[in-house]
C-alpha positions in Angstrom: 74.4 3.6 -16.8 75.4 0.7 -18.9 73.3 -0.4 -22.0 72.3 -3.6 -20.8 71.2 -2.2 -17.6 69.0 0.3 -19.7 67.9 -2.3 -21.7 66.7 -4.3 -18.6 64.9 -1.3 -17.0 63.3 -0.7 -20.4 62.1 -4.1 -20.7 60.6 -4.0 -17.3 58.8 -1.0 -17.7 57.2 -2.3 -21.0 56.4 -5.6 -19.4 54.7 -3.9 -16.3 53.1 -1.2 -18.6 51.5 -4.0 -20.4 50.1 -5.9 -17.5 48.9 -2.6 -15.6 45.7 -2.0 -18.1 44.6 -5.9 -17.7 44.8 -5.3 -13.9 42.9 -2.1 -14.0 40.6 -3.7 -16.4 39.7 -6.4 -14.2 39.2 -4.5 -11.3 37.0 -2.2 -13.3 34.9 -5.2 -14.5 34.6 -6.4 -10.9 33.4 -3.2 -9.9 30.6 -3.0 -12.6 29.9 -6.4 -11.7 29.2 -5.8 -8.2 27.3 -2.5 -8.8 25.0 -4.7 -11.0 24.5 -7.1 -8.3 23.9 -4.4 -5.7 21.5 -2.8 -8.1 19.6 -6.0 -8.6 19.3 -6.8 -5.1 18.0 -3.1 -4.3 15.4 -3.6 -7.0 14.3 -7.1 -5.6 13.9 -5.5 -2.0 11.8 -2.9 -3.2 9.5 -5.2 -5.3 9.2 -7.3 -2.1 8.3 -4.2 -0.2 5.8 -2.9 -2.6 4.2 -6.2 -2.8 3.9 -6.2 1.0 2.5 -2.6 1.0 -0.1 -3.6 -1.9 -1.3 -6.5 0.2 -1.8 -4.6 3.5 -3.6 -1.9 1.4 -5.9 -4.4 -0.4 -6.8 -6.0 3.0 -7.6 -2.6 4.5 -9.8 -1.9 1.4 -11.7 -4.9 2.2 -11.9 -4.4 5.8 -13.5 -0.6 5.0 -15.8 -2.1 2.7 -17.3 -4.7 5.0 -17.5 -1.9 7.9 -19.4 0.4 5.2 -21.8 -2.2 4.4 -22.3 -3.2 7.8 -22.7 0.6 8.9 -25.4 0.9 6.0 -27.3 -2.1 6.9 -27.3 -0.8 10.4 -28.4 2.5 9.4 -31.2 1.0 7.3 -32.6 -0.8 10.1 -32.7 2.2 12.3 -34.4 4.1 9.6 -37.1 1.4 9.1 -37.8 1.1 12.8 -37.9 4.9 13.2 -40.2 4.7 10.3 -42.5 2.2 12.0 -42.7 4.1 15.3 -43.5 7.4 13.4 -46.2 5.6 11.5 -47.5 3.8 14.6 -47.6 7.3 16.4 -49.2 9.2 13.3 -52.0 6.8 13.3 -52.6 6.9 17.0 -52.7 10.6 16.8 -55.1 10.5 13.6 -57.3 8.2 15.7 -57.5 10.5 18.6 -58.2 13.5 16.5 -61.0 11.4 14.5 -62.4 10.5 17.7 -62.6 14.4 19.1 -64.1 15.2 15.9 -66.8 12.6 16.1 -67.2 13.6 19.7 -66.1 10.1 21.3 -64.7 10.6 25.0 -60.9 10.1 25.1 -60.0 6.6 26.4 -58.7 6.5 29.9 -55.0 4.9 30.5 
């Protein structure tokens, strides 16, 4: 090969070699930026999903609390009614026993 051909080839290789890292660097920089955007998007999506689940959990907790309260109130009313019935029955039975002891005749129903 002739000298000027060798110089031309060498100059071409040096020129291409000087630009190659720049192209590779731009490609890597773009990949890093894209990965950062993807990570940010995933974090935002996770945050939205977490917020949605937290709202549903809070609502469910409120519903359960209200139902528990309502159940406790109903149970309290039932116990109060049952206590009144038992007290009335006890008083009536005590009255009947007292009448028997006193010798009074049983009422005819």
